[in-house]
N, C-alpha and C positions, 0 to 999 in steps of 0.2 A: 198758406202761400203756394202758388201754382208751381209745379214741378216741371222740369225740362228734361227730355231725353235727347241723347246725342249719339252718333255713330259715325264712322268712316268706312266707305265701301264703294266699289265700283259700280256705276250706273249700267243697267241693261235696257236695251230697247228690244222688244219681243215682236216678231212677225208671226202670227198664229193662223195656221191653215185648219180650219174646222171642217169636220164632216167628210174627210177623205175616205174613200172605200177601202183603200189599201195604200201602201207606200209604192211609189213608182219604181219600176226596174231601172237599171242604169241605162242611160240614153233615152228614157221615156218621159213624156210629160203627162201629168194627170191634173184635171181641173177640179176645183170645188168653189162653191159659191159662198162659203163662210171664211171670213178673214177678219183679224183684229191686229191693229198695231198700237202698242202703248208701252209704258214703262214696265220693266220686269220686276223681279224680286230682290232677294238679298237684303242687306241692311237699308238700302234706300227704299225698297218696298215696304219694309216694316215701318219706317219713319213716315212715309206717305200715309199709311194706314192709321198711325198715331195721330197724325195731323188731322185727318178726317174725324177722329174721336174727340177732337179738341185739345189734344195735348200740344204743348209747346215743343218743337223739335229743332235740332241742329244737325246739318249733314255736312260732312267733309267728303269731296269726291273729285273726279276728274273730268273736266270739260274743256274742249278745245275751240277752235274756230271753224270747225266743219259742220255739215248739214245734220249729222246725226247728233252732234252735241247741241245744236240749235234746236232740234226737236225735243230732246231730253230737258234742256233748260226751259223751254216753253211749257212742257208738262209739269214741271216742278212749280213753275210760277202759278200755274192754275190751281195748284194745291197749296199755295201760300207760302212755298219754301224757297228761300234764297240761300243756295249752298255756298260753303267755303270752297273755293277752287284750288285744288293742290297740284293742278297739272302744269308742267314746264316744258312740254314737248311741242312737236309740230304734227303728229299724226292724229289719227281718230282714237282717242282714249276711252270711248264708250263701247261696251260689248253689244254686239248685235245678234240676236239668236232667232233663227227660223225653227218654229215648232210645229211638227205636222202630227195631227191627232187623228187617229184611225179608231175603229171600235175595239181594236185590241190593245193599243198602248199609245204613248207619246214618243216621238223621235226628234232629237234636237241637232241642229248644226249651228255652231257659234263662231263668230268672228271676234277675236279679242284675246284677252289675257284672263287666265285662272286667278293669278296673284293680284292683289290690289296695289302693290308696290308702295304702300306707305310705310314710313318709318315712325319710329317712337315720337319723334319731335312733331311730325305732322299730326299724329293721333292726339297727343296731349293737347296741342294748341287748338285743335278743332273741337275737343270734348271738354276742356277744362271749365270748371264752374257749373257743371250740370249735374243733375241728381241721379240720373240712370244713364249707363253707357252700354251700347249694343257692341259686343267684342268682335274682332276677328282674330285669327290665329296669329300668334307672334306679338311683337310690340309689347313685350312684357314690362319693360320699364315704364312706358306710358301708362299702362293700365294699373300697375302697382301704385304709381303715384296718384292717379285718380281715385283709387280705392282709398289710399291713406287720406285723401282730401274729402272722403265722405261719399263718394258715388257707389251706387249699386251696379255691379257688373253682370251682365247676361251674355251667355254664349251659345250660338246656334250656327256652326259653320256648315251644316249640311252633311251629306254622305261622301266618303271617300273609301274606295275599296282597300286602300292601304292603311286606314286609319287604325291606330293602336293606342293603348294607354300610355306606353312609353313616349310616343310621339306627341300626344295631346295633354299629357299630365300637367305640364307647367301652366298651360292655358286654363285648363279645367279647375286646377287648384286656386287660381286667382279669381275665378268666377264665383259670385254668389249663387248663380243659378246656371245650370247647363241643361238645355232642353233638346235632347236627342229624340228621334222617333224610335220605334222598336228596332228597326233594321241597324240604325246607327248604334243604338245602346248595346245590342248582341254583338255586333261586329267589333266595336271598341273594347269590350270587357271580355270577349271570347266566351261569352256564356251562351246557353241555349234557351233560357227562360228570362223574360223582361223583368221579373221580380227579383231575381238573382243578380241581373245586371244592375238594377237600381240600388240593391245593397252595396255592390262594389263601388258604384259612382258616389254614394253618399259618404264613403270615406274621404272623398275630395272635398265635397261641397256641404257636408252635414246633412242635408236633405236631398232628395232626388226626384226628378220627374221624367217619365217616359211617355211620349205621344203614341197613341195606339190607333191612329187614324180614325176609322168610322167606329172604333171601339172606345173613344174617349181618351182619357189620360190616366196613368198610374201615378199616384203621388206618394212618395215614401218619405215619412218624417217621424222623428222621435221612435224610431225602431218599428213603426207599424206602416202597412201600405194599404191604400184603397184606391178603387177605380172611380172616377168621376165621369160618368157617361156624358156622351156628347149630345147634340141636339139634331133633330131631323134636317135633312138637306137632300135636294135633288142634285145629284153630283153630275156636273158636266165636265170638269177639268180639275184635277187636283194640283195643278202647277201654282206654287206660291201659297199653299195651305199652311205649311210651317212658318213661313214669314208672317202670315196673318195670325197664326196662333201666338207667336211671339209678341205681336203688336197688342193683342187683346190681353195677354198675361201682363205686360208691362203697363198698359193703360190702368188696369186694376190696381197694381202696386202704386202707381203714381197717384191714385185717388185715395190711398190709404186702406184698401179693402185686404181682407185676410187672404192667405194663399190659396185656400179652397175656392174663393170666389174668383180669384185671379185665374185659376185653372178653368172655371166656368166661363169666363170671358174669353179666354183662349179658345175654348171649345166653340163658342158662339162665332167668334171671328174666322176661325178655320172653316167651319160649316158654311158661313156666308161666302167665303172666297170660292169654294168649289162649286157654287151654284151658277157660275158664269165662266166664260172662257178668259184665260189670262190671269195674271197675278192681282190686277187692281181693277178689273172691270166691275165687280160687284162692290158697291160702296157700303160702308157701315158708319152710321154716325152715333154719337153718345145716346141720342134719343132712341135709336134702334136698339142699341145694347141694353139700356134700362127696360125697355119693352120685353125683349127676349129673356133677360134674366128673371123678370117677373112671371113670364108665361111658362118657361121651361124649368126653372129651378125654384120658383116661389121666393126669389130674392128682391127686395124692393130697395132701390138706392136713390 
């Protein structure tokens, strides 16, 4: 039986300025001929990637009657996603991010809200009856009920300079899988080695996974750790790579593959994402995934 993946998260529309030689000084205008406008990442981005991989998805989000919401709604429709709208206000509920990419790094300015403003009732009704749920922080009553009803929960809220185990413990303990990158794992556990961080995190989730960017991913299970290397990629922009990894990982679990293959699928999806600008510019289909699993990992599905 086909599995369904659900999540509640705020939509982002990204305006990406590529090829800037440098950031402008205050009061200065700098031109570039590289530009992209499209949906951003987070839980909605992961669900779009999953839909492209042929997985049934359900998205709860906030859409208004404004031009930004109309743009986001149209892009979701192109991906075959009809969201559950949780918005009850009159302003623009979609985040808008301008990303300026220079040879040195990425710089962002965002209009909108950090918090999703979902409550447990919103989350539960948007996600009930599904097999996998992408978690946000908080709303523990909803996630607890969904887990009791058989859903597998996955948490990847991203980096926060103030993240601590004390702050995140309740959410991590509910999750079946928490998928931090190296920086997040070290920050939240106050460790200096990602392997030790994985051991600490495994006390909450049983097993643990730490993404190592271009180094692949470190999987810790049954008291043993191993690195699953990533695949070759021409890196243009790392924005959204973590969301793509999450989509590849959940895709594999939804197809009944083992965890090691799920990490491989996450690696493939993450490497595919960084090959173009923006979170969702580089598309990946199920046929692409099967081809790359065979080519890079000698796994046939």
